[in-house]
C-alpha positions in Angstrom: 171.2 124.4 111.4 172.2 127.5 112.8 170.3 130.4 111.6 172.2 134.0 111.1 169.6 137.1 110.5 171.2 139.1 107.7 168.5 141.5 108.1 165.3 142.3 110.5 162.9 145.3 110.8 159.6 145.3 112.6 157.1 148.3 113.0 153.6 149.0 113.2 152.4 150.1 109.4 148.8 150.6 107.8 147.6 147.9 105.6 148.0 149.9 102.7 151.8 150.5 103.1 152.4 146.7 103.8 150.4 145.9 100.6 153.1 148.5 98.8 155.6 146.8 100.1 154.3 143.2 98.9 153.8 144.7 95.7 157.1 145.7 95.3 158.4 142.2 96.4 156.0 140.8 93.8 157.2 143.2 91.1 160.6 142.2 91.6 159.9 138.5 91.6 158.1 138.7 88.2 160.8 140.5 86.7 163.4 138.1 88.0 165.5 140.8 89.8 167.2 141.1 93.0 165.4 142.3 96.3 167.4 144.9 98.3 166.1 145.3 101.8 167.1 148.6 103.6 166.3 149.8 107.0 168.8 152.8 108.9 172.3 151.3 108.7 171.1 147.8 107.8 170.9 146.3 104.2 171.1 143.1 102.2 170.6 142.0 98.7 169.4 138.7 97.8 168.8 137.1 94.3 165.9 134.5 94.6 166.1 131.8 91.9 163.3 131.4 89.6 161.6 128.8 92.0 162.2 129.6 95.6 160.2 127.3 98.3 157.3 129.5 99.3 156.1 128.9 103.1 152.9 130.6 104.5 152.0 130.0 108.3 149.3 131.4 110.3 150.2 131.1 114.1 148.8 132.2 117.4 150.9 132.9 120.6 149.3 132.7 123.7 150.8 134.4 126.6 151.8 132.6 130.0 150.0 135.5 131.6 146.7 134.9 130.5 146.4 138.2 128.5 145.2 138.6 125.4 147.2 136.5 122.4 149.0 137.5 119.5 148.1 135.9 115.7 150.3 136.2 113.0 150.7 135.2 109.2 154.2 135.0 107.7 155.0 134.5 104.2 158.6 133.1 103.6 161.0 132.7 100.6 163.6 130.4 101.0 166.1 128.5 98.9 169.9 126.9 98.9 172.5 129.3 98.8 173.9 126.7 96.4 171.1 126.5 93.8 169.5 123.4 95.5 165.8 122.7 96.0 164.5 123.2 99.2 161.7 121.0 100.9 158.3 121.1 99.3 154.8 119.4 99.9 152.0 118.5 97.2 149.3 120.9 98.7 148.3 123.8 96.7 148.0 127.1 98.2 144.8 129.3 98.2 144.5 132.7 99.7 141.2 134.4 99.2 
């Protein structure tokens, strides 16, 4: 399925600032509120359903030049625009 990027921003931040963003997202999810993302002239408002699919992925990118690689952890909420259910696995997630 083709992907259309509705919003994207990237910048280096202190871990405590990243945690503050996660707390805001967590509060919006708990309250059932919409998520509005804005940076510069970009803005998008999304309404996650009561049970979105939650994906966590840890990756290592190895450069072809032999230099240092890059590690990342991605947290993704996903849902069908029509309100249908997305794909799921039976494994439970534990974050420590």
